[in-house]
DRENDO-1510 file (C-alpha; in Angstrom, 1 decimal, always signed):
<recs>
REC; n; res; u; v; w
REC; 1; MET; +136.2; +224.4; +65.2 .
REC; 2; ALA; +139.5; +224.2; +67.8 .
REC; 3; HIS; +142.7; +224.8; +66.2 .
REC; 4; ASP; +144.7; +223.1; +68.8 .
REC; 5; PHE; +144.7; +220.4; +72.0 .
REC; 6; ARG; +144.2; +221.6; +75.4 .
REC; 7; CYS; +147.3; +220.8; +77.4 .
REC; 8; PRO; +148.3; +220.9; +80.7 .
REC; 9; GLU; +151.2; +223.2; +82.1 .
REC; 10; ARG; +152.6; +220.9; +85.1 .
REC; 11; ARG; +155.5; +224.1; +85.4 .
REC; 12; GLN; +153.1; +226.5; +86.1 .
REC; 13; THR; +153.5; +227.7; +89.9 .
REC; 14; PHE; +149.9; +227.3; +91.0 .
REC; 15; LEU; +148.1; +224.2; +90.5 .
REC; 16; LEU; +145.3; +224.6; +92.9 .
REC; 17; PRO; +143.6; +228.0; +94.0 .
REC; 18; PRO; +144.9; +229.6; +97.2 .
REC; 19; ASP; +142.1; +228.8; +98.9 .
REC; 20; MET; +141.3; +225.7; +99.7 .
REC; 21; ARG; +137.1; +225.8; +99.7 .
REC; 22; ASP; +137.6; +226.4; +96.1 .
REC; 23; TRP; +139.3; +222.9; +95.6 .
REC; 24; LEU; +136.2; +221.1; +95.2 .
REC; 25; PRO; +132.4; +221.7; +94.4 .
REC; 26; GLU; +130.1; +223.3; +96.9 .
REC; 27; ASP; +128.3; +219.6; +96.8 .
REC; 28; ASP; +131.0; +217.7; +97.7 .
REC; 29; ILE; +130.3; +215.3; +100.5 .
REC; 30; VAL; +133.6; +216.4; +102.5 .
REC; 31; HIS; +131.7; +219.8; +103.3 .
REC; 32; LEU; +128.7; +218.2; +104.9 .
REC; 33; ILE; +131.0; +215.6; +107.0 .
REC; 34; LEU; +133.2; +218.3; +108.3 .
REC; 35; ASP; +130.2; +220.4; +108.7 .
REC; 36; ALA; +128.9; +217.2; +110.9 .
REC; 37; VAL; +131.9; +216.6; +112.8 .
REC; 38; ALA; +132.2; +220.3; +114.0 .
REC; 39; LEU; +128.7; +220.0; +115.3 .
REC; 40; MET; +129.6; +216.9; +117.4 .
REC; 41; ASP; +130.6; +216.6; +121.2 .
REC; 42; LEU; +134.2; +214.9; +120.7 .
REC; 43; ALA; +135.0; +215.2; +124.5 .
REC; 44; ALA; +135.4; +211.7; +124.8 .
REC; 45; PHE; +137.8; +211.3; +121.8 .
REC; 46; GLU; +139.7; +214.1; +123.0 .
REC; 47; ALA; +140.2; +212.9; +126.9 .
REC; 48; THR; +142.2; +210.1; +125.8 .
REC; 49; HIS; +145.1; +212.8; +124.6 .
REC; 50; LYS; +147.4; +214.3; +127.0 .
REC; 51; LEU; +148.0; +218.1; +125.7 .
REC; 52; GLY; +150.5; +220.6; +127.3 .
REC; 53; GLY; +153.6; +218.4; +128.1 .
REC; 54; ALA; +156.8; +217.8; +125.4 .
REC; 55; GLY; +156.8; +216.1; +121.9 .
REC; 56; GLN; +154.7; +216.5; +118.9 .
REC; 57; ALA; +150.9; +217.4; +119.3 .
REC; 58; PRO; +148.5; +214.8; +118.6 .
REC; 59; PHE; +146.5; +215.0; +115.4 .
REC; 60; ALA; +142.9; +216.8; +116.4 .
REC; 61; PRO; +140.0; +213.6; +116.9 .
REC; 62; SER; +137.9; +216.0; +114.8 .
REC; 63; MET; +140.3; +215.5; +111.8 .
REC; 64; LEU; +140.7; +212.1; +112.1 .
REC; 65; LEU; +136.8; +210.9; +112.6 .
REC; 66; SER; +136.2; +213.3; +109.0 .
REC; 67; VAL; +139.2; +211.4; +107.5 .
REC; 68; LEU; +137.6; +208.0; +108.5 .
REC; 69; ILE; +133.9; +208.8; +107.4 .
REC; 70; TYR; +135.3; +210.4; +104.4 .
REC; 71; ALA; +137.5; +207.1; +103.2 .
REC; 72; TYR; +134.3; +205.0; +104.2 .
REC; 73; SER; +132.0; +207.1; +102.2 .
REC; 74; HIS; +134.2; +205.8; +99.4 .
REC; 75; GLY; +135.0; +202.4; +100.2 .
REC; 76; VAL; +138.3; +202.7; +101.6 .
REC; 77; ARG; +139.4; +201.3; +104.7 .
REC; 78; SER; +142.8; +200.3; +104.7 .
REC; 79; SER; +144.5; +202.9; +106.8 .
REC; 80; ARG; +147.6; +202.7; +104.3 .
REC; 81; ALA; +145.2; +203.6; +101.7 .
REC; 82; ILE; +143.9; +206.6; +103.7 .
REC; 83; GLU; +147.7; +207.5; +104.2 .
REC; 84; ARG; +148.1; +207.7; +100.4 .
REC; 85; LEU; +145.0; +209.5; +99.6 .
REC; 86; CYS; +145.8; +212.2; +102.3 .
REC; 87; GLY; +148.9; +213.5; +100.4 .
REC; 88; ARG; +147.4; +212.8; +96.9 .
REC; 89; ASP; +143.6; +213.5; +96.9 .
REC; 90; ALA; +141.9; +216.9; +96.8 .
REC; 91; GLY; +139.0; +215.7; +99.1 .
REC; 92; TYR; +141.4; +214.1; +101.9 .
REC; 93; ARG; +143.8; +216.9; +101.3 .
REC; 94; PHE; +141.0; +219.1; +102.2 .
REC; 95; ILE; +140.4; +217.8; +105.6 .
REC; 96; VAL; +144.1; +217.1; +106.8 .
REC; 97; GLY; +145.7; +220.5; +105.1 .
REC; 98; ALA; +149.2; +219.9; +105.4 .
REC; 99; HIS; +149.4; +217.8; +108.5 .
REC; 100; VAL; +149.1; +214.1; +106.6 .
REC; 101; PRO; +148.7; +211.5; +109.6 .
REC; 102; ASP; +150.5; +208.3; +109.3 .
REC; 103; HIS; +148.9; +205.0; +108.7 .
REC; 104; THR; +149.6; +203.8; +111.9 .
REC; 105; VAL; +147.8; +206.9; +113.9 .
REC; 106; ILE; +145.1; +206.2; +111.5 .
REC; 107; ALA; +144.7; +202.4; +112.7 .
REC; 108; ARG; +145.2; +203.3; +116.2 .
REC; 109; PHE; +142.8; +206.0; +116.2 .
REC; 110; ARG; +140.1; +203.8; +114.9 .
REC; 111; ARG; +140.9; +200.7; +117.2 .
REC; 112; ARG; +141.2; +203.2; +120.5 .
REC; 113; HIS; +137.7; +204.7; +119.9 .
REC; 114; VAL; +135.9; +201.7; +118.6 .
REC; 115; GLU; +133.6; +202.0; +121.5 .
REC; 116; ARG; +132.7; +205.5; +120.9 .
REC; 117; LEU; +131.2; +205.2; +117.3 .
REC; 118; GLU; +127.8; +204.4; +118.7 .
REC; 119; ALA; +127.4; +207.9; +119.6 .
REC; 120; VAL; +128.8; +209.3; +116.2 .
REC; 121; PHE; +126.1; +207.4; +114.6 .
REC; 122; VAL; +123.3; +208.5; +116.8 .
REC; 123; ARG; +124.5; +212.3; +116.8 .
REC; 124; VAL; +124.0; +211.6; +112.7 .
REC; 125; LEU; +120.6; +210.3; +113.2 .
REC; 126; GLU; +119.9; +213.4; +115.0 .
REC; 127; MET; +120.9; +215.2; +112.0 .
REC; 128; CYS; +118.5; +213.5; +109.8 .
REC; 129; ARG; +116.1; +214.6; +112.3 .
REC; 130; ASP; +116.9; +217.9; +112.0 .
REC; 131; ALA; +116.6; +217.7; +107.8 .
REC; 132; GLY; +113.3; +215.8; +108.4 .
REC; 133; LEU; +114.4; +212.1; +106.9 .
REC; 134; ILE; +113.1; +210.7; +109.9 .
REC; 135; ARG; +109.7; +209.3; +109.1 .
REC; 136; LEU; +107.9; +206.8; +111.9 .
REC; 137; GLY; +105.1; +204.0; +111.7 .
REC; 138; LEU; +106.7; +201.4; +109.7 .
REC; 139; VAL; +110.5; +200.0; +110.2 .
REC; 140; VAL; +111.9; +197.3; +108.5 .
REC; 141; LEU; +114.5; +194.8; +110.1 .
REC; 142; ASP; +117.0; +192.2; +108.3 .
REC; 143; GLY; +120.3; +190.9; +108.7 .
REC; 144; THR; +123.4; +190.4; +106.3 .
REC; 145; LYS; +126.4; +188.1; +106.8 .
REC; 146; VAL; +129.7; +190.3; +106.9 .
REC; 147; LYS; +133.0; +188.6; +106.4 .
REC; 148; ALA; +135.4; +188.8; +109.2 .
REC; 149; ASN; +139.1; +189.6; +109.1 .
REC; 150; ALA; +140.1; +186.1; +109.1 .
REC; 151; ALA; +140.0; +183.4; +106.4 .
REC; 152; LEU; +137.6; +180.2; +106.7 .
REC; 153; GLU; +140.7; +177.8; +106.1 .
REC; 154; ALA; +142.2; +179.3; +109.3 .
REC; 155; ASN; +139.5; +177.4; +111.3 .
REC; 156; ARG; +141.1; +174.8; +113.4 .
REC; 157; SER; +139.3; +171.7; +115.5 .
REC; 158; ALA; +139.5; +171.3; +119.0 .
REC; 159; ALA; +142.3; +169.0; +118.8 .
REC; 160; THR; +144.6; +171.0; +116.7 .
REC; 161; ILE; +144.2; +174.1; +118.8 .
REC; 162; ASP; +145.4; +171.9; +122.0 .
REC; 163; GLN; +148.4; +170.7; +120.3 .
REC; 164; GLN; +149.0; +174.7; +119.2 .
REC; 165; VAL; +148.9; +175.3; +122.8 .
REC; 166; ALA; +150.8; +172.9; +124.5 .
REC; 167; ARG; +153.7; +173.5; +121.8 .
REC; 168; LEU; +153.4; +177.4; +122.7 .
REC; 169; VAL; +153.6; +176.9; +126.2 .
REC; 170; ALA; +156.7; +174.5; +125.9 .
REC; 171; GLU; +158.4; +177.1; +123.7 .
REC; 172; ALA; +157.6; +179.9; +125.9 .
REC; 173; GLU; +158.8; +177.9; +129.1 .
REC; 174; SER; +162.2; +177.1; +127.3 .
REC; 175; THR; +162.4; +180.4; +126.2 .
REC; 176; ASP; +162.1; +181.8; +129.8 .
REC; 177; GLN; +164.5; +179.1; +130.9 .
REC; 178; ARG; +167.0; +180.1; +128.5 .
REC; 179; GLU; +167.0; +184.0; +129.2 .
REC; 180; ASP; +167.1; +183.3; +132.7 .
REC; 181; ARG; +170.3; +181.3; +132.5 .
REC; 182; LEU; +171.7; +184.4; +130.4 .
REC; 183; PHE; +170.3; +187.4; +132.2 .
REC; 184; GLY; +169.2; +186.1; +135.5 .
REC; 185; PRO; +165.6; +185.8; +136.9 .
REC; 186; ASP; +165.4; +189.5; +137.0 .
REC; 187; GLY; +167.1; +190.7; +134.0 .
REC; 188; ARG; +164.5; +190.5; +131.5 .
REC; 189; GLU; +162.9; +193.8; +131.4 .
REC; 190; THR; +161.3; +193.9; +128.2 .
REC; 191; LEU; +159.6; +190.9; +126.5 .
REC; 192; PRO; +161.1; +190.1; +122.8 .
REC; 193; LYS; +159.2; +190.5; +119.7 .
REC; 194; ALA; +158.9; +187.2; +119.2 .
REC; 195; LEU; +157.7; +186.2; +122.3 .
REC; 196; ALA; +155.3; +189.1; +122.5 .
REC; 197; ARG; +153.6; +187.4; +119.2 .
REC; 198; ARG; +153.6; +184.2; +120.4 .
REC; 199; GLU; +152.2; +185.4; +123.5 .
REC; 200; ASP; +149.2; +187.1; +121.3 .
REC; 201; ARG; +148.8; +184.0; +119.3 .
REC; 202; LEU; +148.5; +181.9; +122.5 .
REC; 203; ALA; +146.0; +184.4; +124.1 .
REC; 204; ARG; +143.6; +184.0; +120.7 .
REC; 205; LEU; +144.0; +180.0; +120.6 .
REC; 206; ARG; +143.1; +179.7; +124.4 .
REC; 207; ALA; +140.4; +181.8; +123.6 .
REC; 208; CYS; +139.2; +179.4; +120.7 .
REC; 209; GLN; +139.7; +177.0; +123.6 .
REC; 210; ALA; +136.9; +178.6; +125.8 .
REC; 211; LYS; +134.8; +179.3; +122.8 .
REC; 212; LEU; +134.8; +175.4; +122.0 .
REC; 213; GLU; +134.6; +174.5; +125.7 .
REC; 214; ARG; +131.3; +176.5; +126.2 .
REC; 215; ARG; +129.9; +175.5; +122.9 .
REC; 216; ALA; +130.2; +171.9; +123.7 .
REC; 217; ALA; +128.9; +172.1; +127.1 .
REC; 218; ALA; +126.0; +173.6; +125.7 .
REC; 219; ALA; +125.3; +171.5; +122.8 .
REC; 220; ARG; +125.6; +168.5; +125.2 .
REC; 221; GLN; +123.1; +169.9; +127.9 .
REC; 222; GLN; +120.9; +170.6; +125.2 .
REC; 223; ALA; +120.9; +167.1; +123.8 .
REC; 224; LYS; +120.0; +165.6; +127.3 .
REC; 225; ILE; +117.2; +168.3; +128.1 .
REC; 226; ASP; +115.8; +167.3; +124.1 .
REC; 227; ALA; +116.3; +163.4; +124.9 .
REC; 228; ARG; +114.7; +163.7; +128.5 .
REC; 229; ALA; +111.8; +165.9; +127.0 .
REC; 230; ALA; +111.3; +163.3; +123.9 .
REC; 231; GLU; +111.1; +160.6; +126.4 .
REC; 232; GLU; +108.4; +162.3; +128.7 .
REC; 233; GLN; +106.1; +163.5; +125.3 .
REC; 234; ALA; +106.1; +159.8; +124.1 .
REC; 235; THR; +105.2; +157.6; +127.2 .
REC; 236; GLY; +102.9; +160.4; +128.4 .
REC; 237; LYS; +104.8; +160.6; +131.8 .
REC; 238; ARG; +107.2; +162.5; +134.0 .
REC; 239; GLN; +110.6; +161.0; +134.1 .
REC; 240; ARG; +111.7; +160.4; +137.9 .
REC; 241; GLY; +114.9; +161.6; +139.2 .
REC; 242; ARG; +116.9; +165.2; +138.8 .
REC; 243; LYS; +116.9; +166.9; +135.6 .
REC; 244; PRO; +120.0; +166.5; +133.6 .
REC; 245; LYS; +123.4; +168.0; +135.0 .
REC; 246; PRO; +125.2; +170.7; +133.3 .
REC; 247; ALA; +127.4; +168.6; +130.6 .
REC; 248; ASP; +131.2; +168.0; +131.1 .
REC; 249; THR; +133.8; +170.7; +129.6 .
REC; 250; ALA; +135.0; +168.0; +127.4 .
REC; 251; VAL; +135.5; +169.3; +123.5 .
REC; 252; ASP; +133.8; +167.5; +120.6 .
REC; 253; PRO; +137.1; +167.1; +118.2 .
REC; 254; ASP; +134.8; +167.8; +115.1 .
REC; 255; ARG; +134.0; +171.2; +116.4 .
REC; 256; VAL; +136.4; +174.1; +115.1 .
REC; 257; ALA; +137.1; +177.7; +116.0 .
REC; 258; ASN; +139.6; +180.3; +114.0 .
REC; 259; PRO; +142.5; +181.7; +115.7 .
REC; 260; THR; +142.7; +184.7; +113.5 .
REC; 261; ASP; +139.2; +185.9; +115.3 .
REC; 262; PRO; +138.1; +183.8; +118.0 .
REC; 263; GLU; +134.7; +185.7; +118.3 .
REC; 264; SER; +133.6; +185.1; +114.5 .
REC; 265; GLY; +132.1; +181.9; +112.9 .
REC; 266; ILE; +130.9; +180.3; +110.2 .
REC; 267; MET; +128.1; +181.4; +108.6 .
REC; 268; LYS; +126.0; +180.6; +105.5 .
REC; 269; THR; +125.3; +182.9; +102.5 .
REC; 270; ARG; +123.8; +182.9; +99.2 .
REC; 271; GLN; +126.9; +182.4; +97.8 .
REC; 272; GLY; +128.6; +179.7; +100.2 .
REC; 273; TRP; +130.1; +179.4; +103.4 .
REC; 274; VAL; +132.3; +182.9; +105.2 .
REC; 275; GLN; +133.8; +183.6; +108.0 .
REC; 276; GLY; +132.0; +186.2; +109.9 .
REC; 277; TYR; +129.6; +188.0; +111.8 .
REC; 278; ASN; +125.9; +188.5; +111.3 .
REC; 279; ALA; +125.3; +192.3; +111.5 .
REC; 280; GLN; +121.8; +193.5; +111.8 .
REC; 281; ALA; +120.0; +196.8; +111.1 .
REC; 282; VAL; +116.3; +198.3; +111.7 .
REC; 283; VAL; +115.5; +201.1; +108.4 .
REC; 284; THR; +112.8; +203.1; +107.5 .
REC; 285; PRO; +111.4; +202.8; +104.5 .
REC; 286; GLU; +113.3; +206.2; +103.1 .
REC; 287; GLN; +116.3; +203.8; +103.7 .
REC; 288; ILE; +117.5; +205.8; +107.1 .
REC; 289; ILE; +119.4; +203.1; +109.5 .
REC; 290; LEU; +117.7; +203.5; +113.4 .
REC; 291; ALA; +120.0; +200.7; +114.5 .
REC; 292; ALA; +122.8; +198.9; +114.1 .
REC; 293; GLU; +124.0; +195.6; +115.8 .
REC; 294; VAL; +126.6; +192.6; +115.0 .
REC; 295; THR; +126.2; +189.1; +116.6 .
REC; 296; THR; +128.0; +186.3; +116.4 .
REC; 297; GLU; +124.4; +184.4; +115.9 .
REC; 298; ALA; +124.3; +182.9; +112.4 .
REC; 299; ASN; +120.2; +182.8; +112.7 .
REC; 300; ASP; +118.1; +185.6; +112.9 .
REC; 301; VAL; +115.3; +184.5; +114.8 .
REC; 302; GLN; +116.9; +185.4; +118.1 .
REC; 303; GLN; +117.3; +189.0; +117.1 .
REC; 304; LEU; +114.2; +190.3; +116.5 .
REC; 305; LYS; +113.2; +191.7; +119.8 .
REC; 306; PRO; +116.6; +193.1; +120.6 .
REC; 307; MET; +116.7; +194.8; +117.5 .
REC; 308; LEU; +113.3; +196.4; +117.5 .
REC; 309; ASP; +113.7; +197.0; +121.6 .
REC; 310; LEU; +117.1; +198.8; +120.4 .
REC; 311; ALA; +115.7; +201.1; +117.8 .
REC; 312; GLN; +112.8; +201.9; +120.0 .
REC; 313; ALA; +115.6; +203.1; +122.4 .
REC; 314; VAL; +117.3; +205.1; +119.9 .
REC; 315; VAL; +114.2; +206.6; +118.1 .
REC; 316; GLU; +112.6; +207.8; +121.8 .
REC; 317; ARG; +116.4; +209.2; +122.2 .
REC; 318; VAL; +116.4; +211.2; +119.1 .
REC; 319; MET; +112.4; +212.1; +118.3 .
REC; 320; GLY; +111.2; +212.3; +121.8 .
REC; 321; GLU; +110.0; +209.9; +124.6 .
REC; 322; ASP; +106.6; +209.8; +123.0 .
REC; 323; ALA; +108.0; +208.2; +119.7 .
REC; 324; VAL; +107.0; +204.8; +118.7 .
REC; 325; LEU; +108.2; +202.6; +115.7 .
REC; 326; GLY; +104.4; +201.9; +114.8 .
REC; 327; ALA; +104.9; +198.7; +112.8 .
REC; 328; ALA; +108.1; +196.5; +112.2 .
REC; 329; ALA; +108.3; +194.2; +109.2 .
REC; 330; ALA; +110.8; +191.2; +108.5 .
REC; 331; ASP; +111.2; +188.1; +106.7 .
REC; 332; ALA; +110.9; +184.6; +107.5 .
REC; 333; GLY; +114.3; +184.4; +109.2 .
REC; 334; TYR; +112.6; +185.9; +112.1 .
REC; 335; TRP; +109.9; +183.9; +112.4 .
REC; 336; SER; +108.9; +182.0; +115.6 .
REC; 337; GLU; +105.7; +181.7; +117.9 .
REC; 338; ASP; +107.4; +183.6; +120.5 .
REC; 339; ASN; +108.4; +186.5; +118.3 .
REC; 340; ALA; +104.9; +186.9; +117.3 .
REC; 341; ALA; +103.7; +187.0; +120.6 .
REC; 342; SER; +106.5; +189.7; +121.4 .
REC; 343; GLN; +103.8; +192.2; +119.5 .
REC; 344; THR; +103.1; +195.1; +121.3 .
REC; 345; ALA; +100.6; +198.1; +121.1 .
REC; 346; GLU; +103.6; +200.1; +120.2 .
REC; 347; CYS; +104.8; +198.3; +117.6 .
REC; 348; GLU; +102.9; +195.6; +115.5 .
REC; 349; LEU; +104.6; +192.8; +113.8 .
REC; 350; PHE; +104.2; +191.6; +110.3 .
REC; 351; ILE; +106.9; +188.5; +110.0 .
REC; 352; ALA; +107.1; +186.4; +107.0 .
REC; 353; THR; +106.1; +182.5; +107.6 .
REC; 354; ARG; +107.8; +181.5; +104.2 .
REC; 355; GLN; +111.0; +182.2; +102.3 .
REC; 356; ASP; +110.6; +185.4; +100.8 .
REC; 357; ARG; +110.1; +184.2; +97.2 .
REC; 358; GLN; +106.9; +181.9; +98.1 .
REC; 359; GLN; +105.5; +184.7; +100.9 .
REC; 360; ARG; +105.8; +187.3; +97.5 .
REC; 361; ALA; +104.0; +184.6; +95.4 .
REC; 362; GLU; +101.6; +183.8; +98.0 .
REC; 363; LEU; +100.5; +187.8; +98.5 .
REC; 364; ARG; +100.2; +187.8; +94.9 .
REC; 365; ASP; +97.9; +185.4; +94.1 .
REC; 366; ALA; +96.1; +184.7; +97.4 .
REC; 367; PRO; +92.7; +186.1; +97.6 .
REC; 368; ALA; +92.8; +188.7; +100.5 .
REC; 369; PRO; +90.8; +187.6; +103.8 .
REC; 370; ARG; +87.2; +188.5; +104.5 .
REC; 371; GLY; +85.2; +188.6; +108.0 .
REC; 372; ARG; +86.4; +188.5; +111.1 .
REC; 373; MET; +89.9; +186.2; +112.0 .
REC; 374; PRO; +88.9; +183.0; +113.4 .
REC; 375; LYS; +89.6; +182.1; +117.0 .
REC; 376; ARG; +91.1; +178.6; +116.5 .
REC; 377; LEU; +93.7; +179.5; +114.1 .
REC; 378; SER; +97.4; +178.9; +115.2 .
REC; 379; ALA; +100.1; +181.5; +115.3 .
REC; 380; ARG; +101.5; +181.2; +112.2 .
REC; 381; GLU; +97.9; +181.1; +110.3 .
REC; 382; ARG; +97.1; +184.1; +112.1 .
REC; 383; MET; +100.3; +185.9; +111.1 .
REC; 384; GLN; +99.7; +184.2; +107.2 .
REC; 385; ARG; +96.2; +185.9; +107.1 .
REC; 386; LYS; +97.0; +189.4; +108.6 .
REC; 387; LEU; +99.9; +189.3; +105.6 .
REC; 388; ARG; +96.9; +188.9; +103.5 .
REC; 389; THR; +95.1; +191.2; +104.1 .
REC; 390; LYS; +95.3; +194.5; +102.1 .
REC; 391; ARG; +97.2; +196.4; +104.8 .
REC; 392; GLY; +99.6; +193.6; +105.2 .
REC; 393; ARG; +100.2; +193.4; +101.6 .
REC; 394; ALA; +101.2; +196.9; +101.8 .
REC; 395; ILE; +103.7; +197.0; +104.5 .
REC; 396; TYR; +105.5; +193.7; +103.8 .
REC; 397; ARG; +105.7; +195.1; +99.9 .
REC; 398; GLN; +107.8; +197.8; +101.7 .
REC; 399; ARG; +110.1; +195.3; +103.2 .
REC; 400; GLY; +112.7; +194.6; +100.3 .
REC; 401; ALA; +112.8; +198.0; +98.7 .
REC; 402; SER; +113.6; +199.3; +102.2 .
REC; 403; VAL; +116.3; +197.0; +103.5 .
REC; 404; GLU; +117.8; +194.9; +100.8 .
REC; 405; PRO; +118.6; +198.5; +99.0 .
REC; 406; VAL; +120.8; +199.5; +102.2 .
REC; 407; PHE; +123.0; +196.7; +102.2 .
REC; 408; GLY; +123.6; +196.4; +98.6 .
REC; 409; GLN; +124.6; +200.4; +98.7 .
REC; 410; MET; +127.0; +199.8; +102.0 .
REC; 411; LYS; +128.7; +196.6; +100.5 .
REC; 412; GLU; +129.0; +198.0; +96.7 .
REC; 413; ARG; +129.6; +201.9; +98.0 .
REC; 414; GLN; +131.3; +201.6; +101.3 .
REC; 415; ASP; +132.8; +198.4; +100.8 .
REC; 416; ALA; +131.1; +197.1; +103.9 .
REC; 417; GLY; +131.3; +193.4; +103.0 .
REC; 418; ARG; +134.2; +192.7; +105.2 .
REC; 419; PHE; +135.2; +194.2; +108.7 .
REC; 420; SER; +138.8; +195.5; +108.9 .
REC; 421; LEU; +138.5; +194.8; +112.5 .
REC; 422; ARG; +138.6; +191.4; +114.6 .
REC; 423; GLY; +136.9; +191.1; +117.8 .
REC; 424; LEU; +132.7; +191.4; +118.2 .
REC; 425; VAL; +133.3; +194.6; +119.9 .
REC; 426; ALA; +135.6; +196.1; +117.4 .
REC; 427; CYS; +133.2; +195.0; +114.5 .
REC; 428; ARG; +130.3; +196.4; +116.2 .
REC; 429; GLY; +132.1; +199.9; +116.2 .
REC; 430; GLU; +133.1; +199.9; +112.7 .
REC; 431; TRP; +129.2; +198.5; +112.1 .
REC; 432; HIS; +128.3; +201.9; +113.5 .
REC; 433; LEU; +130.9; +204.1; +111.4 .
REC; 434; GLN; +129.4; +202.3; +108.3 .
REC; 435; ALA; +125.7; +203.2; +109.4 .
REC; 436; ALA; +126.8; +206.5; +110.4 .
REC; 437; THR; +128.5; +207.0; +107.1 .
REC; 438; HIS; +125.1; +205.4; +105.1 .
REC; 439; ASN; +123.1; +207.9; +107.0 .
REC; 440; LEU; +125.6; +211.3; +105.9 .
REC; 441; ARG; +125.6; +209.9; +102.6 .
REC; 442; LYS; +121.5; +209.9; +102.4 .
REC; 443; LEU; +121.5; +213.7; +104.2 .
REC; 444; HIS; +124.1; +214.8; +101.6 .
REC; 445; ARG; +121.9; +213.2; +98.6 .
REC; 446; GLU; +118.7; +214.9; +100.1 .
REC; 447; SER; +120.6; +218.2; +100.6 .
REC; 448; VAL; +122.1; +218.5; +97.1 .
REC; 449; ARG; +118.3; +217.5; +95.9 .
REC; 450; ARG; +116.9; +220.5; +97.6 .
REC; 451; ALA; +119.8; +222.6; +97.1 .
REC; 452; ARG; +119.2; +222.1; +93.2 .
REC; 453; SER; +115.5; +222.3; +93.7 .
REC; 454; ALA; +115.7; +225.8; +95.1 .
REC; 455; THR; +118.1; +226.8; +92.1 .
REC; 456; ALA; +115.5; +225.7; +90.0 .
REC; 457; ARG; +112.7; +227.2; +91.3 .
REC; 458; HIS; +115.0; +230.8; +92.3 .
REC; 459; PRO; +117.9; +231.0; +89.8 .
REC; 460; ASN; +118.5; +234.6; +90.8 .
REC; 461; GLY; +118.3; +234.0; +94.2 .
REC; 462; HIS; +115.4; +235.4; +95.0 .
REC; 463; ARG; +111.5; +234.4; +95.2 .
REC; 464; THR; +109.7; +234.5; +91.5 .
REC; 465; LYS; +106.4; +236.4; +91.6 .
REC; 466; GLN; +103.6; +233.9; +91.4 .
REC; 467; ARG; +100.9; +234.3; +88.8 .
REC; 468; THR; +97.5; +234.9; +89.9 .
REC; 469; ALA; +94.2; +233.0; +87.9 .
</recs>
C-alpha cells in the first residue's frame, strides 16, 4: 500500500523529454498525418510563396496543412483555437515545434488553398488503396445538410435587399463627394476601412439580387411551361403560337436570400430548417469516402448521376482505368425514372422507391419475387421488385450501415456539421478536407489494429514457430 500521494514537481528543469518523438505515443494519429503530408506533392501550395527576398521566411505549407488536418481530426476548426493549441498542446507542438503560426496565417492558408484540397483528398485515397482499404463492388451514395457560416435569421427579402443596396450606394456616393472636396479627385490613394467593409457588403447584397433574379426567372418560366403542357394534355391538342418566352427579371418580393453567404440556401433537416449546403458523399461498405461534393440544391434527386460519375472518375484515377464501382445503393431521395434509366453495365443501381423506414419494412416483410420479371411493369415497380430479391435485400441492407455512420462520425468527431468558410467553392474545399481527414482517421485506426495484432502474434519481435499436427 502506498504511503503518500504522487504530486508533480513543476519547478523541475525538464517537463518534456528532450526528443520531441517521445512526447506522444507511437500510435498517435499525429505521426500518420505527418508521414502522409510528407508523401504529398505540395508544389502548388509552395508556388504561392516567394522565397529568397527580404523579410521573415513564410511557414512551410506542409506544416500548416498538417496542423489543419490534425485540428480537424479533433473537431477544432477555429484558427484562433488552433493558434492557442499550437502553444500549449503536445500534439500541435509536435507539428509546429517552436514556430507557432498566428491565427491569421492559418486562416489565410486555409482560404487561399481551398481549391487544392481536392488533390489532398485524392492523395489520401491513394494511401488507403496502398493499405488495402478500398474494395469495389458496392458503393453507397447519400447527402447531408451542413450549416453555412451564416444565420438563418439573416435572410432578407428582395425588397429589403433593394433598399439596402440603394442606401449603401447613396452612402458611397456621399463619401466620395466629401473626400473629393477635402482631397481632390486624385487624393484618395487608399480605401478607408469603413468604406472597404461597405463595398464588401454591397458586393454580397448585389450577389443576393442576382441570385433572386435568376431564381424568379426560372420559376416563372417553369410555371409557363407547366401551364402550357397541362393545357395540351387536357385538350389533347398542341397549342398554337410560340412557346413561352423567358420570364422578366422582376423579383418576387416573397423570395429571400442571405447577405452573409449569398450562395447558401434554406434547407430542411429532421431538426428543422437551416441555412446551409447539401454535402454529398460516395462511400464504400468499409466507410471510406470515394467522392465528396457540395451543392446548393436542397434535393438529392439531381445528384445521383453527377456523384456516381465523379466517384467513377476518382476510382479510375486511384485504382486504374479498369476499375468500376460495380453497384450503387441510394435512398428514396435519389429516386426518379430518369435516374433508374441511367444504370450502366459498370454500375447497377439499387434505389429505394419509398421512405427509408417504409422501404426497410417492405424488404423485411414482403416475400421475395419468383420467376422472370414481367415485361409490363413500370420503372418504379421494376426497381421495387429488384430490391425484394435476395441480392437486392443484401445490398440495400448495407446502405444505412455504410454511409450514415460516416456522416455521424464526421459531425460528432470532426465537428463537420457547420462550415467555417463562406461561398460554394470555399465550402467545397472544406468538405474535401473533412473527407480526407475522415479517411486518414480510418487509415490510422486500421494501422493501429494491424500493429497490435502483429504484436499479439509475435510479442518478442520474431515469428513464433507453428506447431505441426
